[in-house]
Structures are given as C-alpha cells and as structure tokens.
KEPANU-123670 format. One record per residue (C-alpha): x, y, z; residue in one letter; chain; residue number from 1. Coordinates in pm, 1 decimal, padded with zeros to 6 digits, m for minus. Layout:
N
u	v	w	code	unit	pos
X	Y	Z	a	A	NUM
...
***
This chain:
63
u	v	w	code	unit	pos
03025.7	01386.7	m08568.6	m	A	1
03191.6	01713.9	m08466.8	m	A	2
03003.8	01899.4	m08739.9	e	A	3
02673.4	01771.7	m08597.7	l	A	4
02769.5	01874.5	m08243.6	i	A	5
02872.0	02217.8	m08371.5	g	A	6
02544.9	02265.7	m08559.0	e	A	7
02338.1	02168.5	m08256.0	l	A	8
02535.2	02397.4	m08026.0	v	A	9
02486.6	02696.4	m08254.7	h	A	10
02119.2	02621.6	m08332.5	q	A	11
02027.6	02572.3	m07968.0	q	A	12
02253.2	02849.5	m07830.8	c	A	13
02407.0	02585.2	m07608.9	a	A	14
02751.9	02468.4	m07506.9	a	A	15
02926.4	02134.6	m07544.4	a	A	16
03228.1	01991.7	m07369.0	t	A	17
03449.2	01756.6	m07568.7	v	A	18
03771.3	01601.4	m07447.3	s	A	19
04026.6	01507.1	m07713.1	t	A	20
04395.4	01473.7	m07788.9	h	A	21
04328.9	01518.9	m08162.5	d	A	22
04411.0	01868.6	m08292.7	p	A	23
04176.2	01816.9	m08589.9	l	A	24
03884.7	01760.7	m08351.5	m	A	25
03990.2	02054.9	m08135.2	a	A	26
03989.8	02274.8	m08446.6	a	A	27
03609.3	02254.9	m08450.8	f	A	28
03592.2	02433.9	m08116.3	a	A	29
03527.1	02804.5	m08077.0	d	A	30
03741.9	02797.0	m07765.0	r	A	31
03979.0	02541.9	m07612.2	t	A	32
04140.8	02480.9	m07277.0	f	A	33
04440.3	02265.2	m07194.2	e	A	34
04546.7	02071.2	m06888.3	l	A	35
04912.7	02089.8	m06789.3	h	A	36
05028.5	01897.0	m06482.9	d	A	37
04669.0	01883.8	m06357.3	g	A	38
04613.7	02257.9	m06392.4	r	A	39
04364.7	02413.9	m06630.5	l	A	40
04499.4	02680.7	m06862.8	s	A	41
04324.2	02866.9	m07141.6	a	A	42
04456.9	02818.7	m07491.2	a	A	43
04416.0	03073.0	m07768.2	a	A	44
04076.6	03059.6	m07939.4	p	A	45
04121.6	02915.9	m08286.1	h	A	46
03784.5	02791.3	m08412.2	g	A	47
03678.3	02672.8	m08752.5	r	A	48
03932.3	02874.5	m08955.5	h	A	49
04206.6	02646.5	m08824.4	a	A	50
04012.7	02345.2	m08954.0	l	A	51
03981.7	02508.2	m09298.8	s	A	52
04356.7	02559.8	m09310.9	e	A	53
04421.4	02197.3	m09210.4	l	A	54
04174.1	02070.4	m09472.8	s	A	55
04337.4	02283.5	m09743.4	a	A	56
04681.5	02154.6	m09647.7	a	A	57
04560.5	01793.4	m09661.1	r	A	58
04399.6	01848.4	m10001.4	a	A	59
04719.1	02005.0	m10137.8	a	A	60
04929.0	01717.5	m10002.3	a	A	61
04695.5	01461.4	m10162.7	a	A	62
04749.3	01611.0	m10511.3	r	A	63
***
C-alpha cells in the first residue's frame, strides 16, 4: 500500500499525509514529523534508504 501511495505522489508531483506508529511505514516517507506532548517537531529526513536497510536486515535474519 505504501509503495502505491509513494508512486502516485511522485508521478503526480503531489503530497500525502500518513499517520503511523510503525517505523517500517515511516521509512517510506521522504520526510517525517513527530508529535511530542502535543507539539509538532521535525524529525530527520530518512526516506527510502532506511527501508532498504531494514529489508536487508530482515533478509539476513531470516537466513
């Protein structure tokens, strides 16, 4: 699902807002923000490379 949203966002030069507690889902984002005690704070951009690292780690653990 997140791959489809990402493709549409990039194809249409659009933006999407997704709310999640799952770091794997957040890894799809080009940019993330966090809420702490009701205040919005910017988190470091991490993007798709973080997802690649997580996928590689899962694959290695499965072997």
